[in-house]
PLY file of the C-alpha trace (Angstrom):
ply
format ascii 1.0
element vertex 445
property float x
property float y
property float z
element edge 444
property int vertex1
property int vertex2
end_header
0.00 0.00 0.00
1.20 3.52 -0.81
-0.02 6.71 0.88
-0.44 9.89 -1.20
-1.43 13.47 -0.45
-2.87 16.38 -2.43
-0.30 18.33 -4.48
0.64 21.52 -2.66
2.43 23.22 -5.56
2.13 23.23 -9.38
3.83 20.45 -11.34
6.71 21.81 -13.39
9.37 20.12 -15.49
9.88 17.38 -18.03
9.62 13.64 -17.88
10.43 10.60 -20.01
7.95 7.74 -19.73
8.94 4.10 -20.41
8.82 2.58 -23.87
5.53 1.63 -25.48
4.33 -1.71 -24.13
2.55 -2.82 -27.31
5.58 -2.07 -29.48
7.99 -3.66 -26.99
6.04 -6.94 -27.02
5.94 -7.02 -30.79
9.61 -6.15 -31.19
10.55 -9.34 -29.34
8.02 -11.51 -31.17
8.73 -10.25 -34.68
12.47 -10.20 -34.02
12.31 -13.85 -33.00
10.47 -14.76 -36.23
12.81 -12.75 -38.45
15.98 -13.94 -40.11
18.99 -12.26 -38.50
19.29 -10.03 -35.47
17.07 -7.14 -34.41
18.33 -4.37 -32.14
15.80 -2.66 -29.87
16.33 0.61 -28.00
13.77 2.10 -25.63
12.40 -1.33 -24.72
9.95 -1.40 -21.80
11.55 -3.46 -19.05
8.33 -4.38 -17.25
6.80 -7.59 -15.95
4.54 -8.03 -18.99
7.34 -7.59 -21.51
9.65 -9.85 -19.53
6.98 -12.54 -19.85
7.28 -12.28 -23.63
11.06 -12.51 -23.48
11.01 -15.59 -21.26
8.49 -17.38 -23.47
10.66 -16.96 -26.56
13.80 -17.93 -24.68
12.01 -21.17 -23.80
11.57 -21.72 -27.53
15.28 -21.38 -28.26
15.57 -17.69 -29.12
18.68 -15.93 -27.81
17.77 -12.50 -26.43
20.57 -10.34 -25.04
20.38 -7.31 -22.78
23.46 -5.11 -22.92
25.09 -4.75 -19.51
26.47 -1.28 -20.30
23.71 0.94 -21.66
24.56 3.12 -24.67
23.82 6.77 -23.95
21.84 5.70 -20.90
19.44 3.56 -22.94
19.62 -0.24 -22.65
19.73 -2.26 -25.86
17.93 -5.56 -26.40
19.21 -7.79 -29.20
16.98 -10.58 -30.51
18.73 -13.21 -32.61
15.93 -14.36 -34.87
15.73 -17.81 -36.42
13.08 -17.21 -39.07
9.43 -18.28 -39.16
10.31 -21.97 -38.78
13.08 -21.55 -36.23
11.19 -21.90 -32.96
11.83 -25.00 -30.86
9.33 -26.97 -28.80
9.36 -25.68 -25.21
10.09 -28.26 -22.52
7.52 -26.78 -20.13
4.41 -24.63 -20.16
4.80 -21.10 -21.52
3.85 -18.76 -18.67
2.59 -15.34 -19.77
2.04 -13.81 -16.34
-0.50 -10.97 -16.53
0.03 -10.23 -20.22
-2.98 -10.56 -22.50
-0.87 -9.36 -25.44
1.68 -12.15 -24.92
-1.04 -14.75 -24.50
-3.21 -13.91 -27.49
-0.50 -13.02 -30.00
1.62 -16.03 -29.10
-1.42 -18.29 -29.52
-1.50 -17.26 -33.17
2.20 -18.02 -33.62
2.05 -21.38 -31.82
-0.97 -22.49 -33.85
1.25 -22.84 -36.93
4.25 -24.63 -35.40
5.22 -28.28 -35.83
5.10 -28.96 -32.09
2.65 -28.97 -29.20
2.65 -26.36 -26.46
0.70 -25.13 -23.45
0.10 -21.49 -22.44
-0.77 -20.53 -18.88
-0.89 -17.24 -17.00
-1.71 -15.71 -13.64
-5.16 -15.72 -12.03
-6.22 -12.66 -14.06
-5.20 -14.17 -17.40
-7.03 -17.37 -16.53
-10.28 -15.37 -16.36
-9.86 -13.41 -19.59
-11.72 -14.64 -22.70
-9.60 -16.51 -25.24
-12.44 -17.71 -27.47
-12.08 -14.47 -29.39
-8.81 -15.84 -30.81
-9.60 -19.55 -30.58
-12.58 -19.14 -32.96
-10.79 -17.50 -35.92
-7.60 -19.54 -35.45
-9.66 -22.73 -35.49
-11.18 -21.59 -38.77
-7.60 -21.45 -40.11
-7.04 -25.06 -39.07
-5.60 -24.55 -35.59
-6.08 -27.17 -32.85
-6.54 -25.27 -29.55
-8.13 -26.68 -26.40
-9.04 -24.76 -23.26
-7.89 -27.25 -20.64
-10.61 -26.23 -18.16
-13.30 -26.09 -20.81
-14.12 -22.45 -20.05
-12.59 -20.81 -23.17
-9.83 -19.37 -21.00
-6.24 -20.30 -20.20
-4.52 -22.62 -19.78
-4.59 -23.51 -23.49
-3.12 -26.60 -25.13
-2.09 -25.98 -28.73
-1.30 -28.77 -31.15
0.59 -26.92 -33.86
-0.51 -27.27 -37.47
2.06 -26.20 -40.10
-0.68 -26.45 -42.73
-2.88 -23.51 -41.76
-4.86 -21.69 -44.45
-5.67 -18.01 -44.73
-9.16 -16.73 -43.99
-11.26 -13.61 -44.33
-12.52 -12.86 -40.84
-15.03 -10.26 -39.68
-14.18 -9.54 -36.09
-17.17 -8.54 -33.95
-14.92 -6.22 -31.94
-12.13 -3.82 -32.76
-9.25 -5.57 -31.00
-5.58 -5.30 -31.89
-4.88 -8.51 -29.98
-7.44 -10.50 -31.98
-6.33 -8.98 -35.28
-2.66 -9.53 -34.51
-3.15 -13.15 -33.44
-4.84 -13.93 -36.76
-2.21 -12.04 -38.76
0.67 -13.84 -37.03
-0.92 -17.20 -37.81
-1.42 -15.89 -41.34
2.34 -15.45 -41.79
2.51 -19.26 -41.97
-0.74 -19.89 -43.84
-1.51 -20.83 -47.42
-3.35 -17.93 -49.04
-4.13 -14.40 -47.95
-5.38 -13.46 -44.50
-7.87 -10.59 -44.24
-9.27 -9.18 -40.99
-12.21 -6.76 -41.02
-12.97 -4.71 -37.89
-15.92 -2.43 -37.08
-13.34 0.29 -36.34
-9.59 0.48 -36.81
-7.81 -0.91 -33.75
-4.19 0.01 -33.01
-2.05 -0.90 -36.01
1.37 -1.54 -34.49
1.40 -5.10 -35.85
0.81 -4.00 -39.43
3.24 -1.08 -39.24
6.02 -3.14 -37.67
5.58 -6.25 -39.81
5.79 -4.04 -42.90
9.09 -2.66 -41.57
10.31 -6.25 -41.09
9.51 -6.89 -44.77
6.04 -8.46 -44.69
3.54 -7.75 -47.47
0.81 -6.24 -45.31
-1.31 -3.12 -45.39
-4.43 -1.47 -43.96
-7.55 -0.11 -45.57
-10.03 2.27 -43.94
-13.50 2.74 -45.40
-15.57 5.91 -45.39
-17.47 4.75 -42.31
-14.30 4.19 -40.27
-14.24 0.39 -40.46
-10.72 -1.03 -40.76
-9.25 -3.92 -42.72
-5.81 -5.56 -42.44
-4.63 -7.56 -45.46
-1.63 -9.93 -45.39
-0.09 -11.65 -48.40
2.15 -14.39 -46.90
5.32 -15.94 -48.26
7.75 -13.08 -47.67
10.47 -13.78 -45.06
10.95 -11.31 -42.22
14.36 -9.64 -41.85
15.92 -8.30 -38.65
15.79 -4.52 -38.21
16.62 -1.78 -35.72
13.70 -0.55 -33.62
13.56 2.61 -31.54
10.57 2.27 -29.23
8.82 5.59 -28.44
7.44 6.37 -25.00
4.09 4.77 -24.21
1.19 7.20 -24.61
-0.80 5.12 -22.12
1.89 5.84 -19.52
2.13 9.48 -20.59
-1.64 9.80 -20.06
-1.25 9.97 -16.28
1.11 12.93 -16.43
-1.03 14.62 -19.08
-3.90 14.34 -16.62
-1.80 15.52 -13.68
-0.74 18.70 -15.50
-4.33 19.45 -16.55
-5.71 18.95 -13.04
-3.17 20.66 -10.76
-3.45 24.47 -10.97
-0.43 26.31 -12.37
1.19 23.18 -13.82
3.18 22.89 -17.04
4.78 19.56 -17.94
6.67 18.35 -21.00
6.57 14.61 -21.70
9.36 13.71 -24.09
9.42 11.27 -27.04
5.89 9.88 -26.79
4.29 7.70 -29.48
1.38 9.49 -31.17
0.15 6.77 -33.53
-3.37 7.87 -34.58
-4.83 4.49 -33.60
-3.62 5.11 -30.03
-3.82 8.86 -29.44
-7.57 9.37 -29.05
-6.92 10.66 -25.52
-5.21 13.78 -26.86
-7.99 14.52 -29.36
-10.70 14.09 -26.72
-8.96 16.26 -24.13
-8.26 18.99 -26.68
-11.96 18.99 -27.60
-12.69 19.43 -23.90
-10.46 22.49 -23.92
-7.21 21.05 -22.59
-4.07 23.04 -23.36
-2.01 20.32 -25.07
0.65 21.03 -27.68
2.70 18.59 -29.76
6.22 19.72 -30.59
9.26 18.09 -32.23
7.00 15.75 -34.21
8.80 12.84 -35.92
6.71 10.82 -38.40
9.04 7.83 -38.66
7.90 4.16 -38.53
6.03 4.93 -35.29
5.23 8.67 -35.08
6.34 10.42 -31.91
6.45 13.89 -30.38
7.12 15.85 -27.21
3.83 16.68 -25.48
3.48 20.01 -23.66
0.56 20.11 -21.20
-0.65 23.03 -19.09
-3.30 23.31 -16.41
-6.69 23.73 -18.09
-10.32 24.46 -17.25
-12.29 21.97 -19.30
-15.73 22.41 -20.84
-18.42 20.21 -22.34
-20.35 20.79 -25.52
-23.13 23.36 -25.94
-25.63 21.12 -24.14
-23.31 20.86 -21.14
-22.19 17.26 -21.64
-19.47 15.38 -23.46
-19.85 11.95 -25.03
-17.06 9.45 -25.75
-18.32 6.56 -27.85
-18.19 4.63 -31.09
-14.98 4.54 -33.14
-13.18 6.73 -30.62
-13.20 3.95 -28.04
-10.51 1.67 -29.58
-8.12 4.65 -29.77
-8.30 5.31 -26.01
-9.61 2.12 -24.39
-6.68 1.87 -21.96
-7.01 5.54 -21.01
-10.67 5.45 -19.97
-9.84 5.09 -16.23
-7.76 8.28 -16.24
-10.31 10.04 -18.47
-12.94 9.20 -15.85
-10.77 10.78 -13.14
-10.40 13.96 -15.21
-14.13 14.01 -15.99
-15.03 13.67 -12.30
-13.37 17.02 -11.61
-14.72 18.85 -14.68
-17.85 20.99 -14.41
-20.01 19.04 -16.89
-21.41 15.58 -17.55
-19.35 12.99 -19.41
-20.93 9.88 -20.92
-18.73 6.95 -21.94
-20.43 4.33 -24.14
-19.51 1.32 -26.32
-16.75 0.36 -23.87
-17.98 -3.04 -22.63
-14.47 -4.34 -23.43
-13.41 -2.71 -20.13
-15.14 -5.55 -18.29
-12.56 -8.11 -19.45
-9.34 -6.21 -18.83
-7.03 -6.90 -15.87
-10.05 -6.07 -13.75
-13.61 -5.10 -14.61
-12.57 -1.52 -15.19
-16.12 -0.19 -15.33
-16.83 -1.44 -11.81
-13.42 -0.61 -10.34
-13.43 2.94 -11.71
-17.00 3.61 -10.57
-16.54 2.10 -7.10
-13.28 3.93 -6.41
-14.48 7.30 -7.72
-17.62 6.97 -5.60
-15.37 6.34 -2.60
-13.65 9.64 -3.40
-16.98 11.50 -3.52
-17.58 11.62 -7.28
-21.08 11.53 -8.81
-20.74 8.55 -11.15
-22.77 5.53 -12.18
-22.04 2.49 -14.30
-23.93 1.48 -17.42
-23.80 -1.85 -19.28
-21.14 -0.52 -21.66
-19.57 2.41 -19.83
-20.35 5.07 -17.26
-21.97 8.44 -16.66
-19.88 10.99 -14.76
-21.53 14.15 -13.44
-18.46 16.24 -12.80
-17.78 19.10 -10.47
-17.76 17.33 -7.13
-14.75 17.88 -4.88
-12.76 14.69 -4.50
-11.64 13.48 -1.10
-8.97 10.99 -0.12
-10.00 7.37 0.19
-8.70 3.82 0.31
-8.45 2.67 -3.30
-8.70 -1.02 -4.19
-6.61 -1.43 -7.34
-7.78 -5.04 -7.85
-4.17 -5.62 -8.91
-4.84 -3.55 -12.05
-1.93 -1.28 -12.96
-4.09 1.27 -14.78
-6.46 1.63 -11.84
-3.57 2.16 -9.41
-1.95 4.84 -11.59
-5.23 6.63 -12.39
-6.13 7.02 -8.73
-2.62 8.10 -7.84
-3.30 11.07 -10.13
-6.72 11.58 -8.53
-4.95 11.90 -5.17
-3.19 15.05 -6.41
-6.47 17.00 -6.29
-8.24 15.12 -3.48
-8.56 16.61 0.00
-6.92 14.40 2.60
-5.00 11.16 2.34
-5.36 8.57 -0.41
-4.13 5.02 0.11
-3.73 2.70 -2.87
-3.82 -1.01 -2.12
-1.52 -3.39 -4.04
0.34 -0.47 -5.59
3.12 -2.82 -6.75
0.90 -3.87 -9.67
2.19 -0.83 -11.58
5.23 -2.99 -12.36
3.12 -4.62 -15.11
3.68 -1.59 -17.34
5.49 1.21 -15.47
7.81 0.01 -12.66
9.12 3.50 -11.83
5.73 5.24 -11.89
5.52 6.29 -8.24
9.14 7.44 -8.21
8.59 9.53 -11.35
5.36 10.97 -9.94
6.99 11.98 -6.68
9.94 13.56 -8.51
7.53 15.69 -10.54
5.40 16.62 -7.52
8.47 17.74 -5.58
10.29 19.37 -8.51
9.68 22.92 -7.24
0 1
1 2
2 3
3 4
4 5
5 6
6 7
7 8
8 9
9 10
10 11
11 12
12 13
13 14
14 15
15 16
16 17
17 18
18 19
19 20
20 21
21 22
22 23
23 24
24 25
25 26
26 27
27 28
28 29
29 30
30 31
31 32
32 33
33 34
34 35
35 36
36 37
37 38
38 39
39 40
40 41
41 42
42 43
43 44
44 45
45 46
46 47
47 48
48 49
49 50
50 51
51 52
52 53
53 54
54 55
55 56
56 57
57 58
58 59
59 60
60 61
61 62
62 63
63 64
64 65
65 66
66 67
67 68
68 69
69 70
70 71
71 72
72 73
73 74
74 75
75 76
76 77
77 78
78 79
79 80
80 81
81 82
82 83
83 84
84 85
85 86
86 87
87 88
88 89
89 90
90 91
91 92
92 93
93 94
94 95
95 96
96 97
97 98
98 99
99 100
100 101
101 102
102 103
103 104
104 105
105 106
106 107
107 108
108 109
109 110
110 111
111 112
112 113
113 114
114 115
115 116
116 117
117 118
118 119
119 120
120 121
121 122
122 123
123 124
124 125
125 126
126 127
127 128
128 129
129 130
130 131
131 132
132 133
133 134
134 135
135 136
136 137
137 138
138 139
139 140
140 141
141 142
142 143
143 144
144 145
145 146
146 147
147 148
148 149
149 150
150 151
151 152
152 153
153 154
154 155
155 156
156 157
157 158
158 159
159 160
160 161
161 162
162 163
163 164
164 165
165 166
166 167
167 168
168 169
169 170
170 171
171 172
172 173
173 174
174 175
175 176
176 177
177 178
178 179
179 180
180 181
181 182
182 183
183 184
184 185
185 186
186 187
187 188
188 189
189 190
190 191
191 192
192 193
193 194
194 195
195 196
196 197
197 198
198 199
199 200
200 201
201 202
202 203
203 204
204 205
205 206
206 207
207 208
208 209
209 210
210 211
211 212
212 213
213 214
214 215
215 216
216 217
217 218
218 219
219 220
220 221
221 222
222 223
223 224
224 225
225 226
226 227
227 228
228 229
229 230
230 231
231 232
232 233
233 234
234 235
235 236
236 237
237 238
238 239
239 240
240 241
241 242
242 243
243 244
244 245
245 246
246 247
247 248
248 249
249 250
250 251
251 252
252 253
253 254
254 255
255 256
256 257
257 258
258 259
259 260
260 261
261 262
262 263
263 264
264 265
265 266
266 267
267 268
268 269
269 270
270 271
271 272
272 273
273 274
274 275
275 276
276 277
277 278
278 279
279 280
280 281
281 282
282 283
283 284
284 285
285 286
286 287
287 288
288 289
289 290
290 291
291 292
292 293
293 294
294 295
295 296
296 297
297 298
298 299
299 300
300 301
301 302
302 303
303 304
304 305
305 306
306 307
307 308
308 309
309 310
310 311
311 312
312 313
313 314
314 315
315 316
316 317
317 318
318 319
319 320
320 321
321 322
322 323
323 324
324 325
325 326
326 327
327 328
328 329
329 330
330 331
331 332
332 333
333 334
334 335
335 336
336 337
337 338
338 339
339 340
340 341
341 342
342 343
343 344
344 345
345 346
346 347
347 348
348 349
349 350
350 351
351 352
352 353
353 354
354 355
355 356
356 357
357 358
358 359
359 360
360 361
361 362
362 363
363 364
364 365
365 366
366 367
367 368
368 369
369 370
370 371
371 372
372 373
373 374
374 375
375 376
376 377
377 378
378 379
379 380
380 381
381 382
382 383
383 384
384 385
385 386
386 387
387 388
388 389
389 390
390 391
391 392
392 393
393 394
394 395
395 396
396 397
397 398
398 399
399 400
400 401
401 402
402 403
403 404
404 405
405 406
406 407
407 408
408 409
409 410
410 411
411 412
412 413
413 414
414 415
415 416
416 417
417 418
418 419
419 420
420 421
421 422
422 423
423 424
424 425
425 426
426 427
427 428
428 429
429 430
430 431
431 432
432 433
433 434
434 435
435 436
436 437
437 438
438 439
439 440
440 441
441 442
442 443
443 444
């Protein structure tokens, strides 16, 4: 448990957040499947990403971590063995708390010439895996949920003879799309994934950089399609991982909420399929500026954020729904914290996916904000937040969910009294140094 108090002075200064978690996972996976070595700088050294590394080490991939960082940035080198270079693991592949590792690796393992088992922690063993089992089975995969509940642990009998499919995903999910695409690298024929809205496209962008014949299409209604033509070998590359916008979100919120603040967050990924938070907050009136923009493989920028008085639309409310949701799904807990302090009503809809994250994030956000005095209620697919209430310190149950712990740490900065966050160590899933970085910024004056 960690104890936090209201900020007594404005937040001033600059901060670097850890590397993007989604890109870090994929850099290990794609590097392992490529021919030759891949060099990764800016890698996120967190529990989730370490789970990915350990799984691929169990399958014979050599992954080195330089002992002497270059220019203060560690370098990870993945010595890839090509698409058919993985070896049968001698024990179960443990993915910890990482849904990305679990679902993407299921796609890869479906096409191997060996059998394997994937297991995870208690949270992973409750998260739905039928969303990848169904399309992968249509490709010829043999996947069995060992407890018969469509969750982990999964036993996978690899099938080197998979075939490509055209799949219409009922949800916009980068994990589902990526799992199918990774299986499609091995399949006979094209693999096409249609989504009701474009989910984050790191897999397509990065695989293209590794040499794959893959691209996206976006129709006039915002629906997204990923198209893969297999048969092209992947080649090792150099990857510079930008800072994770989901981690930056907490400091963006902190600067907006604490009067007199001005914070610069350096080298943050601003991929359009991930940066819905910035667009939404700017529409609410937040003073956010992007500088030093670099539109390389993964676009990035420095983000300047100043304290802001937010506003709703002309009818006094603000709605977040539809195709916006996939671009900010991980940021909804911190958006809810911001909305609770704003002087208007915020409605979040079409976000039922929050129920099957590390915790049921609809319930955990609503329960904890109510404990802090907010006027908020849950709905079947989101929440309604009637802002303007003064927050007060409370005991926050993180439910071992890193994004809940970090969101309510930011809420503590504007809450009267003491806030205690239970199981605060869960932030190690994505941002091990979060509380240290937060305290450094709070006490920078």
